[in-house]
C-alpha positions as CSV (number, residue, x, y, z in Angstrom):
1,M,80.5,79.5,113.5
2,N,79.3,77.2,110.6
3,Q,80.8,79.5,108.2
4,V,84.3,79.3,109.9
5,F,84.4,75.5,109.4
6,F,83.3,75.8,105.6
7,V,86.3,78.0,105.0
8,P,89.0,75.2,105.6
9,H,87.3,72.6,103.3
10,V,87.5,75.1,100.4
11,I,91.0,75.8,101.1
12,F,91.9,72.2,101.1
13,V,90.3,71.5,97.8
14,R,92.3,74.4,96.2
15,I,95.7,73.1,97.6
16,P,97.6,71.2,95.0
17,R,98.1,67.5,95.6
18,S,101.9,67.7,95.6
19,R,101.8,70.4,98.3
20,F,99.1,68.6,100.3
21,T,101.1,65.5,100.6
22,R,104.2,67.5,101.7
23,H,102.1,69.1,104.4
24,S,99.9,66.1,105.1
25,D,100.8,65.7,108.7
26,A,100.7,69.5,109.4
27,N,97.3,69.7,107.7
28,S,95.9,66.7,109.7
29,S,97.2,68.1,113.0
30,A,95.7,71.7,111.8
31,V,92.2,70.1,111.2
32,E,92.2,68.5,114.8
33,K,93.0,72.1,116.1
34,A,90.5,73.6,113.8
35,T,87.6,71.7,115.6
36,S,88.5,73.3,118.9
37,T,90.3,76.7,117.8
38,P,89.3,77.9,114.4
39,S,91.6,80.9,114.9
40,T,94.7,78.9,115.4
41,Y,94.0,77.0,112.2
42,E,93.7,80.2,110.2
43,A,97.1,81.4,111.7
44,E,98.9,78.0,110.7
45,L,97.5,78.5,107.0
46,R,98.8,81.9,107.0
47,M,102.3,80.7,108.1
48,Q,102.2,77.9,105.4
49,D,101.4,80.3,102.8
C-alpha cells in the first residue's frame, strides 16, 4: 500500500507548474480521494492525461 501512495508524489513533481496551476483544484480534490481510494486517483490521472 505504501508504494501506491509514493506514486502520486512522483507524478506531481513531474507535472509542469503551468499545468499544475490549471488543475490545482482538481489535483487537490484528487489527493483527498487518494487517501481513501488510490484506484480512483489513478483513474483521474489517466483522464487528465
